[in-house]
C-alpha positions in Angstrom: 35.8 15.7 -65.5 34.0 12.4 -65.7 31.2 12.2 -63.1 29.3 9.2 -64.4 25.6 8.5 -64.8 22.9 8.5 -62.1 22.1 4.9 -63.0 25.0 2.7 -62.4 25.3 0.9 -65.7 27.9 -1.6 -66.7 28.5 -3.3 -70.1 30.3 -6.6 -70.4 31.9 -7.4 -73.7 32.2 -11.1 -74.3 30.0 -13.6 -72.5 32.1 -16.7 -72.5 33.1 -18.3 -69.2 34.8 -15.2 -67.8 32.2 -12.7 -69.1 29.2 -14.7 -67.9 30.8 -15.4 -64.5 31.6 -11.7 -64.2 28.0 -10.8 -65.0 26.7 -13.3 -62.4 29.0 -11.8 -59.8 27.8 -8.3 -60.6 24.1 -9.3 -60.4 24.5 -11.6 -57.4 26.4 -8.8 -55.4 24.0 -6.1 -56.6 26.9 -4.0 -57.8 25.2 -2.1 -60.6 21.6 -1.0 -61.5 21.8 -1.9 -65.1 23.9 -4.5 -67.0 24.1 -5.0 -70.7 25.8 -8.1 -72.2 27.5 -7.9 -75.6 28.8 -10.8 -77.6 29.4 -11.6 -81.3 27.1 -14.6 -80.7 24.0 -12.6 -80.0 21.9 -15.7 -79.0 24.4 -16.4 -76.3 24.3 -12.9 -74.8 20.5 -12.9 -75.0 20.3 -16.3 -73.2 22.6 -15.1 -70.4 20.6 -11.9 -70.0 17.4 -13.9 -69.7 18.9 -16.3 -67.3 20.4 -13.6 -65.1 17.2 -11.5 -65.1 15.6 -14.5 -63.3 17.9 -13.9 -60.3 16.1 -10.7 -59.3 13.8 -12.3 -56.7 16.8 -13.6 -54.8 19.3 -10.7 -54.8 19.7 -7.8 -52.5 18.4 -5.4 -55.2 17.3 -5.7 -58.7 19.7 -5.4 -61.6 18.1 -4.8 -65.0 19.9 -7.2 -67.4 19.7 -6.9 -71.2 21.6 -7.9 -74.3 22.7 -5.5 -77.0 25.4 -4.1 -79.3 28.2 -1.7 -78.9 25.7 1.2 -79.2 24.5 0.3 -75.8 27.8 1.4 -74.3 27.0 5.1 -74.9 25.7 5.8 -71.4 27.6 3.1 -69.5 29.7 4.0 -66.5 32.0 1.1 -67.0 32.7 -1.2 -70.0 34.3 -4.5 -68.9 36.4 -6.3 -71.6 36.3 -10.1 -71.3 36.4 -11.3 -74.9 39.6 -12.9 -75.9 41.4 -15.8 -77.6 41.9 -19.1 -75.8 45.4 -20.1 -74.5 47.0 -23.2 -76.0 48.6 -25.9 -73.8 52.2 -25.2 -73.1 51.9 -21.5 -74.2 51.9 -18.3 -72.2 49.5 -15.4 -72.0 51.8 -13.4 -74.3 51.0 -15.9 -77.1 47.4 -14.5 -77.1 48.5 -11.0 -77.9 47.8 -10.6 -81.6 44.5 -12.5 -81.6 43.1 -10.6 -78.7 44.4 -7.3 -80.0 42.5 -7.8 -83.3 39.3 -8.0 -81.3 39.7 -4.8 -79.5 41.3 -2.9 -82.4 37.9 -3.2 -84.0 35.7 -3.1 -80.8 37.2 -0.1 -79.0 36.5 2.5 -81.8 33.0 1.2 -82.1 32.5 1.6 -78.3 33.9 5.1 -78.4 31.7 6.0 -81.4 28.7 5.1 -79.2 29.5 8.2 -77.1 31.1 6.2 -74.3 32.8 8.5 -71.8 33.3 6.1 -68.8 36.0 3.7 -67.6 37.3 0.6 -69.3 38.1 -2.4 -67.0 40.0 -5.0 -69.0 40.4 -8.7 -68.2 41.5 -10.0 -71.6 44.9 -11.5 -71.7 47.7 -10.6 -72.0 46.0 -8.2 -69.7 48.8 -5.6 -69.3 49.5 -5.1 -73.0 45.8 -5.2 -74.0 45.0 -2.6 -71.3 47.8 -0.4 -72.7 46.5 -0.9 -76.3 42.9 0.0 -75.2 44.2 3.2 -73.6 45.9 4.1 -76.8 43.0 3.2 -79.0 40.4 4.9 -76.8 42.1 8.2 -76.3 40.9 8.3 -72.7 42.9 9.7 -69.8 45.2 7.0 -68.3 43.3 6.7 -65.1 40.1 5.7 -67.0 41.6 2.5 -68.5 42.4 -0.2 -65.9 43.3 -3.9 -66.2 42.7 -6.7 -63.7 46.5 -7.1 -63.7 47.9 -8.9 -60.6 44.7 -8.5 -58.5 43.9 -12.2 -58.9 47.6 -13.2 -58.4 47.7 -11.2 -55.2 44.6 -13.0 -54.0 46.1 -16.3 -54.9 49.2 -15.4 -52.9 47.2 -14.6 -49.8 45.2 -17.8 -50.1 48.3 -20.0 -50.5 50.0 -18.3 -47.5 47.0 -19.0 -45.4 47.2 -22.7 -46.1 50.2 -22.6 -43.8 49.4 -19.7 -41.5 46.4 -19.8 -39.1 44.8 -16.6 -40.4 42.1 -15.6 -42.8 43.4 -14.5 -46.3 41.7 -11.2 -45.8 44.1 -10.5 -42.8 47.0 -10.7 -45.2 48.2 -7.5 -47.0 50.6 -7.8 -49.9 50.9 -7.5 -53.7 52.2 -9.4 -56.6 53.8 -7.0 -59.0 54.6 -6.7 -62.7 53.3 -8.8 -65.5 50.2 -10.9 -65.0 52.3 -13.7 -66.3 55.6 -15.5 -66.1 57.7 -12.6 -64.9 55.4 -11.6 -62.0 56.7 -11.8 -58.4 55.5 -11.1 -54.8 57.0 -8.1 -53.1 57.8 -10.1 -50.0 59.2 -7.0 -48.2 55.7 -5.6 -48.1 53.7 -8.7 -47.3 52.2 -8.4 -43.8 49.9 -10.4 -41.6 48.0 -8.2 -39.1 50.5 -5.5 -39.8 53.5 -7.7 -39.0 55.9 -8.5 -41.9 55.7 -12.2 -42.9 59.5 -12.3 -43.1 59.7 -11.4 -39.4 57.1 -14.0 -38.6 59.1 -16.7 -40.3 62.4 -15.6 -38.7 60.9 -15.5 -35.2 59.1 -18.8 -35.4 61.3 -21.2 -37.3 60.0 -24.3 -35.5 56.4 -23.5 -36.2 56.7 -22.2 -39.8 60.1 -23.5 -40.9 58.3 -25.8 -43.4 56.9 -22.7 -45.3 59.1 -22.0 -48.3 58.5 -18.7 -49.9 59.9 -19.7 -53.3 57.4 -22.5 -53.4 54.5 -20.2 -52.6 55.7 -17.8 -55.3 55.9 -20.6 -57.9 52.4 -21.9 -57.0 51.0 -18.3 -57.2 52.5 -17.8 -60.6 51.4 -21.2 -61.9 47.9 -21.3 -60.3 46.1 -20.2 -63.4 47.7 -22.9 -65.6 47.1 -25.6 -62.9 43.4 -24.7 -63.1 43.3 -24.6 -66.9 45.0 -28.1 -67.2 42.2 -29.5 -65.0 39.1 -27.8 -66.4 40.2 -25.8 -69.4 39.7 -22.3 -68.2 39.8 -20.0 -65.1 36.8 -17.8 -64.5 35.4 -17.7 -60.9 38.4 -16.0 -59.4 39.0 -13.5 -62.1 35.2 -12.8 -62.3 35.3 -11.9 -58.6 38.3 -9.7 -59.1 36.5 -7.8 -61.9 33.4 -7.4 -59.7 35.6 -6.1 -56.8 37.3 -3.5 -59.1 33.9 -2.4 -60.6 32.4 -2.1 -57.1 35.4 0.0 -55.9 35.0 2.4 -58.9 31.2 2.7 -58.6 31.3 3.1 -54.9 34.1 5.6 -54.9 35.9 3.4 -52.4 39.4 4.6 -52.7 40.5 1.0 -52.1 44.0 0.0 -52.9 44.2 -3.0 -55.3 47.0 -4.4 -57.5 45.7 -3.6 -61.0 47.3 -3.1 -64.4 47.6 0.7 -64.8 49.4 3.0 -67.2 52.7 4.0 -65.7 53.9 7.6 -66.1 57.2 7.7 -64.2 56.2 5.5 -61.3 58.7 2.8 -60.5 61.0 4.4 -63.0 58.8 3.4 -66.0 56.7 5.3 -68.5 54.3 4.5 -71.4 53.6 0.9 -70.2 51.0 -1.0 -68.2 51.9 -3.4 -65.4 50.4 -4.7 -62.1 51.0 -2.2 -59.3 49.0 -1.1 -56.3 46.5 1.7 -57.2 43.8 3.7 -55.4 40.5 3.1 -57.2 37.7 5.6 -57.0 34.9 7.0 -59.1 37.4 8.4 -61.6 39.1 5.0 -62.1 42.8 4.9 -61.1 43.1 7.9 -58.8 46.7 7.4 -57.9 49.4 4.7 -58.1 51.1 3.6 -54.8 54.9 3.4 -55.1 56.2 0.8 -52.7 59.7 1.2 -51.3 61.1 -2.0 -52.9 64.4 -3.8 -52.0 67.1 -3.7 -54.7 66.3 -7.3 -55.7 62.6 -6.4 -56.0 63.4 -3.3 -58.1 65.5 -5.5 -60.4 62.8 -8.1 -60.8 60.2 -5.4 -61.5 62.5 -3.8 -64.2 62.9 -7.3 -65.8 59.1 -7.7 -65.9 58.8 -4.3 -67.5 61.3 -5.3 -70.1 59.3 -8.5 -70.9 56.1 -6.4 -71.3 57.7 -3.7 -73.4 59.3 -6.2 -75.8 55.9 -8.0 -76.3 54.0 -4.7 -76.6 56.4 -3.6 -79.4 54.8 -6.3 -81.6 51.6 -4.2 -81.8 53.5 -1.1 -83.1 51.2 1.2 -81.2 
């Protein structure tokens, strides 16, 4: 059984906007003891490592930051995958599949050859299919390969809801399910505010919250990433925070439930596929998937999302 290292070490692959923002979050929140940055542009990873090492006087505890190659993953607890291809205007995350897959088809065997025996956390898009491919290529148990999945979408959902409701987003519980992409959807039957279903709140207070249209919130949640990309070219702060939270949950053995991309093995009636579902995260990675009691409509939408992912995954011939 994987028990990890005494020194909490994380390796980040890819130090573009997402990888560098992830590294900053890990250092600024003092999540790990040691952080190694790996990038095909070695000067960039070295520059980031030097820059981040200068934060130590201002953080809660010191994180040793270095730059290196895949061989540095050998004693890492977690390897975070951030390298990927850039989306094109008007495309979808699924369009990135072959280019990103080529990166990890080469990288994962090299990481495993280093002696790595930890947990992969993948943020590269299309995140569900790349997570599944990394699981296949690594040979690790399914719980030790996890994608960011719909964690960021679930956070966006809560934030958008609280633009209309007088509560903090952290008081909202709920999940976006399925693909981190066009076929995702919120499981409205399980969205609660302070334990009270949001559907009941809207039904009981039509005059106060009648302006709130769930279908509009759903569309804004789905399109939030593209809206950001159209304005500044990339999203990175939100997803970096999601990565940091997942890494923290794993290293701290939190047993926190988060919507992540996980390998399904019969849950929600699906096998041999990754998709965004609630999961318990602990020191072993994904300890258990949480199966929500979905409505018939939600079950149908999730099945459609699975079908989209399975069709796209078939392009890799894994």
